[in-house]
PyMOL Python script that loads the backbone (N, CA, C, O; Angstrom):
from pymol import cmd

cmd.read_pdbstr("""\
ATOM      1  N   UNK A   1       9.177  -8.761  -9.429  1.00  0.00           N
ATOM      2  CA  UNK A   1      10.142  -8.952  -8.409  1.00  0.00           C
ATOM      3  C   UNK A   1       9.741  -8.012  -7.176  1.00  0.00           C
ATOM      4  O   UNK A   1       9.435  -6.838  -7.383  1.00  0.00           O
ATOM      5  N   UNK A   2       9.751  -8.533  -5.945  1.00  0.00           N
ATOM      6  CA  UNK A   2       9.180  -7.572  -4.828  1.00  0.00           C
ATOM      7  C   UNK A   2      10.472  -6.832  -4.487  1.00  0.00           C
ATOM      8  O   UNK A   2      11.598  -7.286  -4.690  1.00  0.00           O
ATOM      9  N   UNK A   3      10.147  -5.470  -3.867  1.00  0.00           N
ATOM     10  CA  UNK A   3      10.995  -4.618  -3.383  1.00  0.00           C
ATOM     11  C   UNK A   3      10.977  -4.737  -1.886  1.00  0.00           C
ATOM     12  O   UNK A   3       9.918  -4.498  -1.305  1.00  0.00           O
ATOM     13  N   UNK A   4      12.121  -5.107  -1.155  1.00  0.00           N
ATOM     14  CA  UNK A   4      12.045  -5.060   0.113  1.00  0.00           C
ATOM     15  C   UNK A   4      13.087  -4.040   0.690  1.00  0.00           C
ATOM     16  O   UNK A   4      14.117  -3.755   0.079  1.00  0.00           O
ATOM     17  N   UNK A   5      12.761  -3.526   1.874  1.00  0.00           N
ATOM     18  CA  UNK A   5      13.565  -2.457   2.629  1.00  0.00           C
ATOM     19  C   UNK A   5      14.456  -3.402   3.555  1.00  0.00           C
ATOM     20  O   UNK A   5      14.043  -4.411   4.126  1.00  0.00           O
ATOM     21  N   UNK A   6      15.841  -2.859   3.604  1.00  0.00           N
ATOM     22  CA  UNK A   6      16.675  -3.409   4.660  1.00  0.00           C
ATOM     23  C   UNK A   6      17.511  -2.535   5.457  1.00  0.00           C
ATOM     24  O   UNK A   6      17.627  -1.389   5.023  1.00  0.00           O
ATOM     25  N   UNK A   7      18.160  -2.845   6.600  1.00  0.00           N
ATOM     26  CA  UNK A   7      19.092  -2.105   7.282  1.00  0.00           C
ATOM     27  C   UNK A   7      20.230  -2.747   7.378  1.00  0.00           C
ATOM     28  O   UNK A   7      20.208  -3.857   7.908  1.00  0.00           O
ATOM     29  N   UNK A   8      21.340  -2.266   6.947  1.00  0.00           N
ATOM     30  CA  UNK A   8      22.721  -2.765   6.986  1.00  0.00           C
ATOM     31  C   UNK A   8      23.274  -2.689   8.563  1.00  0.00           C
ATOM     32  O   UNK A   8      23.239  -1.625   9.182  1.00  0.00           O
ATOM     33  N   UNK A   9      23.790  -3.934   9.152  1.00  0.00           N
ATOM     34  CA  UNK A   9      24.437  -3.972  10.309  1.00  0.00           C
ATOM     35  C   UNK A   9      25.743  -3.357  10.247  1.00  0.00           C
ATOM     36  O   UNK A   9      26.174  -2.939  11.322  1.00  0.00           O
ATOM     37  N   UNK A  10      26.479  -3.208   9.207  1.00  0.00           N
ATOM     38  CA  UNK A  10      27.720  -2.813   9.126  1.00  0.00           C
ATOM     39  C   UNK A  10      27.893  -1.280   9.038  1.00  0.00           C
ATOM     40  O   UNK A  10      28.812  -0.739   9.654  1.00  0.00           O
ATOM     41  N   UNK A  11      27.038  -0.579   8.295  1.00  0.00           N
ATOM     42  CA  UNK A  11      27.070   0.817   8.118  1.00  0.00           C
ATOM     43  C   UNK A  11      25.744   1.568   8.631  1.00  0.00           C
ATOM     44  O   UNK A  11      25.576   2.773   8.447  1.00  0.00           O
ATOM     45  N   UNK A  12      24.909   0.823   9.228  1.00  0.00           N
ATOM     46  CA  UNK A  12      23.623   1.313   9.717  1.00  0.00           C
ATOM     47  C   UNK A  12      22.737   2.162   8.722  1.00  0.00           C
ATOM     48  O   UNK A  12      22.037   3.048   9.213  1.00  0.00           O
ATOM     49  N   UNK A  13      22.721   1.963   7.428  1.00  0.00           N
ATOM     50  CA  UNK A  13      21.799   2.706   6.401  1.00  0.00           C
ATOM     51  C   UNK A  13      20.837   1.853   6.072  1.00  0.00           C
ATOM     52  O   UNK A  13      20.982   0.632   6.112  1.00  0.00           O
ATOM     53  N   UNK A  14      19.748   2.466   5.710  1.00  0.00           N
ATOM     54  CA  UNK A  14      18.541   1.608   5.187  1.00  0.00           C
ATOM     55  C   UNK A  14      18.592   1.779   3.658  1.00  0.00           C
ATOM     56  O   UNK A  14      19.061   2.793   3.140  1.00  0.00           O
ATOM     57  N   UNK A  15      18.123   0.814   3.004  1.00  0.00           N
ATOM     58  CA  UNK A  15      17.908   0.860   1.501  1.00  0.00           C
ATOM     59  C   UNK A  15      16.887   0.067   1.074  1.00  0.00           C
ATOM     60  O   UNK A  15      16.324  -0.718   1.837  1.00  0.00           O
ATOM     61  N   UNK A  16      16.548   0.215  -0.247  1.00  0.00           N
ATOM     62  CA  UNK A  16      15.549  -0.663  -0.901  1.00  0.00           C
ATOM     63  C   UNK A  16      16.228  -1.507  -1.797  1.00  0.00           C
ATOM     64  O   UNK A  16      17.289  -1.048  -2.221  1.00  0.00           O
ATOM     65  N   UNK A  17      15.857  -2.745  -2.242  1.00  0.00           N
ATOM     66  CA  UNK A  17      16.349  -3.545  -2.986  1.00  0.00           C
ATOM     67  C   UNK A  17      15.357  -4.563  -3.740  1.00  0.00           C
ATOM     68  O   UNK A  17      14.452  -5.065  -3.073  1.00  0.00           O
ATOM     69  N   UNK A  18      15.473  -4.857  -4.959  1.00  0.00           N
ATOM     70  CA  UNK A  18      14.607  -5.705  -5.750  1.00  0.00           C
ATOM     71  C   UNK A  18      15.352  -7.108  -5.501  1.00  0.00           C
ATOM     72  O   UNK A  18      16.532  -7.271  -5.813  1.00  0.00           O
ATOM     73  N   UNK A  19      14.606  -8.046  -4.947  1.00  0.00           N
ATOM     74  CA  UNK A  19      15.239  -9.382  -4.659  1.00  0.00           C
ATOM     75  C   UNK A  19      14.192 -10.411  -5.262  1.00  0.00           C
ATOM     76  O   UNK A  19      12.969 -10.293  -5.182  1.00  0.00           O
ATOM     77  N   UNK A  20      14.880 -11.431  -5.874  1.00  0.00           N
ATOM     78  CA  UNK A  20      14.169 -12.563  -6.362  1.00  0.00           C
ATOM     79  C   UNK A  20      14.208 -13.577  -5.188  1.00  0.00           C
ATOM     80  O   UNK A  20      15.090 -13.575  -4.329  1.00  0.00           O
ATOM     81  N   UNK A  21      13.227 -14.393  -5.233  1.00  0.00           N
ATOM     82  CA  UNK A  21      13.265 -15.586  -4.248  1.00  0.00           C
ATOM     83  C   UNK A  21      14.696 -16.350  -4.481  1.00  0.00           C
ATOM     84  O   UNK A  21      15.209 -16.608  -5.570  1.00  0.00           O
ATOM     85  N   UNK A  22      15.136 -16.604  -3.354  1.00  0.00           N
ATOM     86  CA  UNK A  22      16.409 -17.390  -3.351  1.00  0.00           C
ATOM     87  C   UNK A  22      17.835 -16.581  -3.304  1.00  0.00           C
ATOM     88  O   UNK A  22      18.914 -16.955  -2.844  1.00  0.00           O
ATOM     89  N   UNK A  23      17.429 -15.189  -4.015  1.00  0.00           N
ATOM     90  CA  UNK A  23      18.747 -14.427  -3.917  1.00  0.00           C
ATOM     91  C   UNK A  23      18.966 -13.804  -2.799  1.00  0.00           C
ATOM     92  O   UNK A  23      18.033 -13.749  -1.998  1.00  0.00           O
ATOM     93  N   UNK A  24      20.233 -13.189  -2.465  1.00  0.00           N
ATOM     94  CA  UNK A  24      20.728 -12.589  -1.195  1.00  0.00           C
ATOM     95  C   UNK A  24      20.887 -11.051  -1.640  1.00  0.00           C
ATOM     96  O   UNK A  24      21.338 -10.692  -2.728  1.00  0.00           O
ATOM     97  N   UNK A  25      20.439 -10.211  -0.615  1.00  0.00           N
ATOM     98  CA  UNK A  25      20.576  -8.762  -0.938  1.00  0.00           C
ATOM     99  C   UNK A  25      22.014  -8.277  -0.368  1.00  0.00           C
ATOM    100  O   UNK A  25      22.510  -8.896   0.573  1.00  0.00           O
ATOM    101  N   UNK A  26      22.613  -7.281  -0.884  1.00  0.00           N
ATOM    102  CA  UNK A  26      23.829  -6.616  -0.577  1.00  0.00           C
ATOM    103  C   UNK A  26      23.625  -5.237  -0.326  1.00  0.00           C
ATOM    104  O   UNK A  26      22.925  -4.592  -1.106  1.00  0.00           O
ATOM    105  N   UNK A  27      24.152  -4.697   0.672  1.00  0.00           N
ATOM    106  CA  UNK A  27      24.195  -3.146   1.043  1.00  0.00           C
ATOM    107  C   UNK A  27      24.939  -2.512  -0.243  1.00  0.00           C
ATOM    108  O   UNK A  27      26.058  -2.872  -0.608  1.00  0.00           O
ATOM    109  N   UNK A  28      24.183  -1.542  -0.862  1.00  0.00           N
ATOM    110  CA  UNK A  28      24.753  -0.863  -1.947  1.00  0.00           C
ATOM    111  C   UNK A  28      25.940   0.179  -1.570  1.00  0.00           C
ATOM    112  O   UNK A  28      26.735   0.635  -2.392  1.00  0.00           O
ATOM    113  N   UNK A  29      25.919   0.494  -0.104  1.00  0.00           N
ATOM    114  CA  UNK A  29      26.895   1.452   0.448  1.00  0.00           C
ATOM    115  C   UNK A  29      28.153   0.805   0.724  1.00  0.00           C
ATOM    116  O   UNK A  29      29.206   1.192   0.217  1.00  0.00           O
ATOM    117  N   UNK A  30      28.084   0.013   1.369  1.00  0.00           N
ATOM    118  CA  UNK A  30      29.311  -0.758   2.094  1.00  0.00           C
ATOM    119  C   UNK A  30      29.581  -2.250   1.578  1.00  0.00           C
ATOM    120  O   UNK A  30      30.630  -2.825   1.872  1.00  0.00           O
ATOM    121  N   UNK A  31      28.651  -2.813   0.845  1.00  0.00           N
ATOM    122  CA  UNK A  31      28.632  -3.999   0.272  1.00  0.00           C
ATOM    123  C   UNK A  31      28.514  -5.199   1.285  1.00  0.00           C
ATOM    124  O   UNK A  31      28.942  -6.332   1.066  1.00  0.00           O
ATOM    125  N   UNK A  32      27.755  -4.710   2.629  1.00  0.00           N
ATOM    126  CA  UNK A  32      27.789  -5.699   3.751  1.00  0.00           C
ATOM    127  C   UNK A  32      26.705  -6.636   3.426  1.00  0.00           C
ATOM    128  O   UNK A  32      25.856  -6.353   2.581  1.00  0.00           O
ATOM    129  N   UNK A  33      26.710  -7.754   4.081  1.00  0.00           N
ATOM    130  CA  UNK A  33      25.692  -8.876   3.736  1.00  0.00           C
ATOM    131  C   UNK A  33      24.918  -9.157   5.072  1.00  0.00           C
ATOM    132  O   UNK A  33      24.066 -10.046   5.065  1.00  0.00           O
ATOM    133  N   UNK A  34      25.145  -8.513   6.112  1.00  0.00           N
ATOM    134  CA  UNK A  34      24.464  -8.737   7.485  1.00  0.00           C
ATOM    135  C   UNK A  34      23.234  -7.952   7.572  1.00  0.00           C
ATOM    136  O   UNK A  34      23.334  -7.018   8.368  1.00  0.00           O
ATOM    137  N   UNK A  35      22.090  -8.059   6.981  1.00  0.00           N
ATOM    138  CA  UNK A  35      21.091  -7.081   6.647  1.00  0.00           C
ATOM    139  C   UNK A  35      19.793  -7.672   7.702  1.00  0.00           C
ATOM    140  O   UNK A  35      19.615  -8.829   8.083  1.00  0.00           O
ATOM    141  N   UNK A  36      19.023  -6.500   7.995  1.00  0.00           N
ATOM    142  CA  UNK A  36      17.861  -6.807   8.682  1.00  0.00           C
ATOM    143  C   UNK A  36      16.795  -6.324   7.844  1.00  0.00           C
ATOM    144  O   UNK A  36      16.855  -5.172   7.413  1.00  0.00           O
ATOM    145  N   UNK A  37      15.758  -7.129   7.546  1.00  0.00           N
ATOM    146  CA  UNK A  37      14.603  -6.689   6.666  1.00  0.00           C
ATOM    147  C   UNK A  37      13.733  -5.811   7.629  1.00  0.00           C
ATOM    148  O   UNK A  37      13.466  -6.177   8.774  1.00  0.00           O
ATOM    149  N   UNK A  38      13.343  -4.724   7.131  1.00  0.00           N
ATOM    150  CA  UNK A  38      12.435  -3.744   7.820  1.00  0.00           C
ATOM    151  C   UNK A  38      11.279  -3.804   7.429  1.00  0.00           C
ATOM    152  O   UNK A  38      11.080  -4.163   6.268  1.00  0.00           O
ATOM    153  N   UNK A  39      10.178  -3.469   8.289  1.00  0.00           N
ATOM    154  CA  UNK A  39       8.750  -3.306   7.837  1.00  0.00           C
ATOM    155  C   UNK A  39       8.670  -2.245   6.765  1.00  0.00           C
ATOM    156  O   UNK A  39       9.333  -1.214   6.875  1.00  0.00           O
ATOM    157  N   UNK A  40       7.924  -2.452   5.792  1.00  0.00           N
ATOM    158  CA  UNK A  40       7.850  -1.603   4.787  1.00  0.00           C
ATOM    159  C   UNK A  40       6.644  -0.713   5.055  1.00  0.00           C
ATOM    160  O   UNK A  40       5.648  -1.176   5.611  1.00  0.00           O
ATOM    161  N   UNK A  41       6.720   0.560   4.668  1.00  0.00           N
ATOM    162  CA  UNK A  41       5.657   1.480   4.951  1.00  0.00           C
ATOM    163  C   UNK A  41       5.058   1.893   3.555  1.00  0.00           C
ATOM    164  O   UNK A  41       5.821   1.928   2.590  1.00  0.00           O
ATOM    165  N   UNK A  42       3.731   2.206   3.405  1.00  0.00           N
ATOM    166  CA  UNK A  42       3.119   2.719   2.430  1.00  0.00           C
ATOM    167  C   UNK A  42       2.190   3.939   2.613  1.00  0.00           C
ATOM    168  O   UNK A  42       1.812   4.245   3.743  1.00  0.00           O
ATOM    169  N   UNK A  43       1.823   4.629   1.542  1.00  0.00           N
ATOM    170  CA  UNK A  43       1.150   5.841   1.753  1.00  0.00           C
ATOM    171  C   UNK A  43      -0.311   5.525   1.035  1.00  0.00           C
ATOM    172  O   UNK A  43      -0.498   4.971  -0.048  1.00  0.00           O
ATOM    173  N   UNK A  44      -1.198   5.998   1.880  1.00  0.00           N
ATOM    174  CA  UNK A  44      -2.658   5.833   1.343  1.00  0.00           C
ATOM    175  C   UNK A  44      -3.217   7.486   1.425  1.00  0.00           C
ATOM    176  O   UNK A  44      -3.363   8.216   2.405  1.00  0.00           O
ATOM    177  N   UNK A  45      -3.424   7.698   0.162  1.00  0.00           N
ATOM    178  CA  UNK A  45      -3.879   9.367   0.102  1.00  0.00           C
ATOM    179  C   UNK A  45      -5.265   9.334  -0.267  1.00  0.00           C
ATOM    180  O   UNK A  45      -5.799   8.378  -0.828  1.00  0.00           O
ATOM    181  N   UNK A  46      -5.910  10.541   0.105  1.00  0.00           N
ATOM    182  CA  UNK A  46      -7.226  10.698  -0.377  1.00  0.00           C
ATOM    183  C   UNK A  46      -7.363  12.296  -0.218  1.00  0.00           C
ATOM    184  O   UNK A  46      -6.613  12.879   0.565  1.00  0.00           O
ATOM    185  N   UNK A  47      -8.233  12.933  -0.894  1.00  0.00           N
ATOM    186  CA  UNK A  47      -8.602  14.048  -0.871  1.00  0.00           C
ATOM    187  C   UNK A  47     -10.025  14.440  -0.845  1.00  0.00           C
ATOM    188  O   UNK A  47     -10.857  13.568  -1.100  1.00  0.00           O
ATOM    189  N   UNK A  48     -10.438  15.722  -0.551  1.00  0.00           N
ATOM    190  CA  UNK A  48     -11.991  16.028  -0.721  1.00  0.00           C
ATOM    191  C   UNK A  48     -12.610  15.741  -1.888  1.00  0.00           C
ATOM    192  O   UNK A  48     -13.816  15.515  -1.992  1.00  0.00           O
ATOM    193  N   UNK A  49     -11.667  15.744  -2.941  1.00  0.00           N
ATOM    194  CA  UNK A  49     -12.416  15.368  -4.278  1.00  0.00           C
ATOM    195  C   UNK A  49     -12.292  14.013  -4.719  1.00  0.00           C
ATOM    196  O   UNK A  49     -12.547  13.633  -5.861  1.00  0.00           O
ATOM    197  N   UNK A  50     -11.841  13.205  -3.656  1.00  0.00           N
ATOM    198  CA  UNK A  50     -11.467  11.725  -3.956  1.00  0.00           C
ATOM    199  C   UNK A  50     -12.815  11.036  -3.862  1.00  0.00           C
ATOM    200  O   UNK A  50     -13.388  11.033  -2.772  1.00  0.00           O
ATOM    201  N   UNK A  51     -13.397  10.421  -4.969  1.00  0.00           N
ATOM    202  CA  UNK A  51     -14.785   9.888  -4.921  1.00  0.00           C
ATOM    203  C   UNK A  51     -14.789   8.777  -3.791  1.00  0.00           C
ATOM    204  O   UNK A  51     -15.774   8.753  -3.053  1.00  0.00           O
ATOM    205  N   UNK A  52     -13.828   7.903  -3.600  1.00  0.00           N
ATOM    206  CA  UNK A  52     -14.132   6.784  -2.664  1.00  0.00           C
ATOM    207  C   UNK A  52     -14.275   7.440  -1.271  1.00  0.00           C
ATOM    208  O   UNK A  52     -15.154   7.105  -0.477  1.00  0.00           O
ATOM    209  N   UNK A  53     -13.229   8.526  -0.995  1.00  0.00           N
ATOM    210  CA  UNK A  53     -13.292   9.004   0.305  1.00  0.00           C
ATOM    211  C   UNK A  53     -14.620   9.885   0.569  1.00  0.00           C
ATOM    212  O   UNK A  53     -14.968  10.146   1.721  1.00  0.00           O
ATOM    213  N   UNK A  54     -15.296  10.301  -0.486  1.00  0.00           N
ATOM    214  CA  UNK A  54     -16.517  11.035  -0.308  1.00  0.00           C
ATOM    215  C   UNK A  54     -17.638  10.151  -0.205  1.00  0.00           C
ATOM    216  O   UNK A  54     -18.635  10.476   0.439  1.00  0.00           O
ATOM    217  N   UNK A  55     -17.549   9.171  -0.735  1.00  0.00           N
ATOM    218  CA  UNK A  55     -18.643   8.077  -0.507  1.00  0.00           C
ATOM    219  C   UNK A  55     -18.499   7.397   0.894  1.00  0.00           C
ATOM    220  O   UNK A  55     -19.511   7.095   1.527  1.00  0.00           O
ATOM    221  N   UNK A  56     -17.337   7.174   1.343  1.00  0.00           N
ATOM    222  CA  UNK A  56     -17.010   6.564   2.694  1.00  0.00           C
ATOM    223  C   UNK A  56     -17.651   7.611   3.707  1.00  0.00           C
ATOM    224  O   UNK A  56     -18.460   7.295   4.579  1.00  0.00           O
ATOM    225  N   UNK A  57     -17.216   8.806   3.493  1.00  0.00           N
ATOM    226  CA  UNK A  57     -17.719   9.759   4.483  1.00  0.00           C
ATOM    227  C   UNK A  57     -19.238  10.144   4.603  1.00  0.00           C
ATOM    228  O   UNK A  57     -19.827  10.557   5.601  1.00  0.00           O
ATOM    229  N   UNK A  58     -19.745   9.899   3.298  1.00  0.00           N
ATOM    230  CA  UNK A  58     -21.322  10.061   3.021  1.00  0.00           C
ATOM    231  C   UNK A  58     -22.072   8.980   3.788  1.00  0.00           C
ATOM    232  O   UNK A  58     -23.108   9.153   4.430  1.00  0.00           O
ATOM    233  N   UNK A  59     -21.297   7.659   3.605  1.00  0.00           N
ATOM    234  CA  UNK A  59     -22.157   6.532   4.303  1.00  0.00           C
ATOM    235  C   UNK A  59     -21.873   6.471   5.776  1.00  0.00           C
ATOM    236  O   UNK A  59     -22.682   5.916   6.520  1.00  0.00           O
ATOM    237  N   UNK A  60     -20.671   7.060   6.280  1.00  0.00           N
ATOM    238  CA  UNK A  60     -20.432   7.198   7.743  1.00  0.00           C
ATOM    239  C   UNK A  60     -21.555   8.136   8.324  1.00  0.00           C
ATOM    240  O   UNK A  60     -22.111   7.851   9.385  1.00  0.00           O
ATOM    241  N   UNK A  61     -21.877   9.269   7.597  1.00  0.00           N
ATOM    242  CA  UNK A  61     -22.383  10.222   8.209  1.00  0.00           C
ATOM    243  C   UNK A  61     -23.953   9.975   7.964  1.00  0.00           C
ATOM    244  O   UNK A  61     -24.760  10.658   8.596  1.00  0.00           O
ATOM    245  N   UNK A  62     -24.347   9.098   7.140  1.00  0.00           N
ATOM    246  CA  UNK A  62     -25.911   8.944   6.930  1.00  0.00           C
ATOM    247  C   UNK A  62     -26.400   7.705   7.626  1.00  0.00           C
ATOM    248  O   UNK A  62     -27.591   7.546   7.890  1.00  0.00           O
ATOM    249  N   UNK A  63     -25.381   6.750   7.946  1.00  0.00           N
ATOM    250  CA  UNK A  63     -25.725   5.463   8.533  1.00  0.00           C
ATOM    251  C   UNK A  63     -26.375   4.448   7.480  1.00  0.00           C
ATOM    252  O   UNK A  63     -27.097   3.520   7.846  1.00  0.00           O
ATOM    253  N   UNK A  64     -26.081   4.686   6.236  1.00  0.00           N
ATOM    254  CA  UNK A  64     -26.777   3.766   5.245  1.00  0.00           C
ATOM    255  C   UNK A  64     -25.634   2.874   4.941  1.00  0.00           C
ATOM    256  O   UNK A  64     -24.496   3.128   5.337  1.00  0.00           O
ATOM    257  N   UNK A  65     -25.953   1.769   4.197  1.00  0.00           N
ATOM    258  CA  UNK A  65     -25.005   0.800   3.771  1.00  0.00           C
ATOM    259  C   UNK A  65     -24.465   1.039   2.453  1.00  0.00           C
ATOM    260  O   UNK A  65     -23.451   0.435   2.103  1.00  0.00           O
ATOM    261  N   UNK A  66     -25.094   1.930   1.622  1.00  0.00           N
ATOM    262  CA  UNK A  66     -24.749   2.245   0.383  1.00  0.00           C
ATOM    263  C   UNK A  66     -24.949   3.625  -0.095  1.00  0.00           C
ATOM    264  O   UNK A  66     -26.076   4.109   0.007  1.00  0.00           O
ATOM    265  N   UNK A  67     -24.007   4.300  -0.594  1.00  0.00           N
ATOM    266  CA  UNK A  67     -24.211   5.750  -1.006  1.00  0.00           C
ATOM    267  C   UNK A  67     -24.854   5.721  -2.401  1.00  0.00           C
ATOM    268  O   UNK A  67     -24.999   6.840  -2.893  1.00  0.00           O
ATOM    269  N   UNK A  68     -25.260   4.711  -3.125  1.00  0.00           N
ATOM    270  CA  UNK A  68     -25.872   4.737  -4.349  1.00  0.00           C
ATOM    271  C   UNK A  68     -27.045   3.686  -4.400  1.00  0.00           C
ATOM    272  O   UNK A  68     -27.218   2.772  -3.595  1.00  0.00           O
ATOM    273  N   UNK A  69     -27.739   3.959  -5.390  1.00  0.00           N
ATOM    274  CA  UNK A  69     -28.849   3.013  -5.630  1.00  0.00           C
ATOM    275  C   UNK A  69     -28.878   2.699  -7.014  1.00  0.00           C
ATOM    276  O   UNK A  69     -28.334   3.417  -7.854  1.00  0.00           O
ATOM    277  N   UNK A  70     -29.553   1.549  -7.314  1.00  0.00           N
ATOM    278  CA  UNK A  70     -29.482   1.120  -8.896  1.00  0.00           C
ATOM    279  C   UNK A  70     -29.037  -0.358  -8.923  1.00  0.00           C
ATOM    280  O   UNK A  70     -28.906  -1.011  -7.889  1.00  0.00           O
ATOM    281  N   UNK A  71     -28.850  -0.764  -9.939  1.00  0.00           N
ATOM    282  CA  UNK A  71     -28.961  -2.184 -10.097  1.00  0.00           C
ATOM    283  C   UNK A  71     -27.791  -2.967 -10.708  1.00  0.00           C
ATOM    284  O   UNK A  71     -26.936  -2.443 -11.422  1.00  0.00           O
ATOM    285  N   UNK A  72     -27.820  -4.171 -10.394  1.00  0.00           N
ATOM    286  CA  UNK A  72     -27.074  -5.035 -10.940  1.00  0.00           C
ATOM    287  C   UNK A  72     -25.374  -4.778 -11.109  1.00  0.00           C
ATOM    288  O   UNK A  72     -24.837  -3.946 -10.377  1.00  0.00           O
ATOM    289  N   UNK A  73     -24.728  -5.392 -11.917  1.00  0.00           N
ATOM    290  CA  UNK A  73     -23.504  -5.058 -12.141  1.00  0.00           C
ATOM    291  C   UNK A  73     -22.679  -5.945 -11.146  1.00  0.00           C
ATOM    292  O   UNK A  73     -23.238  -6.908 -10.622  1.00  0.00           O
ATOM    293  N   UNK A  74     -21.465  -5.677 -10.887  1.00  0.00           N
ATOM    294  CA  UNK A  74     -20.527  -6.332 -10.225  1.00  0.00           C
ATOM    295  C   UNK A  74     -20.989  -6.536  -8.603  1.00  0.00           C
ATOM    296  O   UNK A  74     -20.830  -7.574  -7.962  1.00  0.00           O
ATOM    297  N   UNK A  75     -21.528  -5.430  -8.164  1.00  0.00           N
ATOM    298  CA  UNK A  75     -21.790  -5.446  -6.861  1.00  0.00           C
ATOM    299  C   UNK A  75     -23.218  -4.815  -6.384  1.00  0.00           C
ATOM    300  O   UNK A  75     -23.404  -4.346  -5.261  1.00  0.00           O
ATOM    301  N   UNK A  76     -24.067  -4.871  -7.286  1.00  0.00           N
ATOM    302  CA  UNK A  76     -25.435  -4.395  -6.997  1.00  0.00           C
ATOM    303  C   UNK A  76     -25.438  -2.763  -7.087  1.00  0.00           C
ATOM    304  O   UNK A  76     -26.362  -2.130  -6.576  1.00  0.00           O
ATOM    305  N   UNK A  77     -24.408  -2.140  -7.733  1.00  0.00           N
ATOM    306  CA  UNK A  77     -24.454  -0.601  -7.766  1.00  0.00           C
ATOM    307  C   UNK A  77     -23.855   0.129  -6.742  1.00  0.00           C
ATOM    308  O   UNK A  77     -23.823   1.358  -6.804  1.00  0.00           O
ATOM    309  N   UNK A  78     -23.334  -0.544  -5.720  1.00  0.00           N
ATOM    310  CA  UNK A  78     -22.968   0.138  -4.541  1.00  0.00           C
ATOM    311  C   UNK A  78     -21.480   0.629  -4.701  1.00  0.00           C
ATOM    312  O   UNK A  78     -21.023   1.385  -3.844  1.00  0.00           O
ATOM    313  N   UNK A  79     -20.684   0.214  -5.800  1.00  0.00           N
ATOM    314  CA  UNK A  79     -19.361   0.718  -5.917  1.00  0.00           C
ATOM    315  C   UNK A  79     -19.209   1.846  -6.739  1.00  0.00           C
ATOM    316  O   UNK A  79     -18.091   2.308  -6.963  1.00  0.00           O
ATOM    317  N   UNK A  80     -20.260   2.343  -7.221  1.00  0.00           N
ATOM    318  CA  UNK A  80     -20.167   3.523  -8.080  1.00  0.00           C
ATOM    319  C   UNK A  80     -19.841   3.505  -9.454  1.00  0.00           C
ATOM    320  O   UNK A  80     -19.836   4.556 -10.095  1.00  0.00           O
ATOM    321  N   UNK A  81     -19.523   2.240 -10.054  1.00  0.00           N
ATOM    322  CA  UNK A  81     -19.200   2.061 -11.283  1.00  0.00           C
ATOM    323  C   UNK A  81     -20.178   2.109 -12.264  1.00  0.00           C
ATOM    324  O   UNK A  81     -19.874   2.265 -13.446  1.00  0.00           O
ATOM    325  N   UNK A  82     -21.447   1.977 -11.846  1.00  0.00           N
ATOM    326  CA  UNK A  82     -22.569   2.044 -12.709  1.00  0.00           C
ATOM    327  C   UNK A  82     -23.336   3.251 -12.832  1.00  0.00           C
ATOM    328  O   UNK A  82     -24.308   3.291 -13.587  1.00  0.00           O
TER     329      UNK A  82
END
""", "prot")
cmd.dss("prot")
cmd.show_as("cartoon", "prot")
cmd.util.cbc("prot")
cmd.orient("prot")
């Protein structure tokens, strides 16, 4: 089931709701049904110890297309899983 974010026109509060296709959401605060679906936001995190971020940084700084060498597998060894 997808999670959607809504804003209620009646009480002006935002909330998240699990909504199945074909079902209608209702405000949990005032039980209003006039809702506006809001744009969902998500977080993308990385740290200096994050392997993917380190590889991307190394590739950007070196101008190479791959931070790894080696062979075969799912992507020719460029993903770091080999």
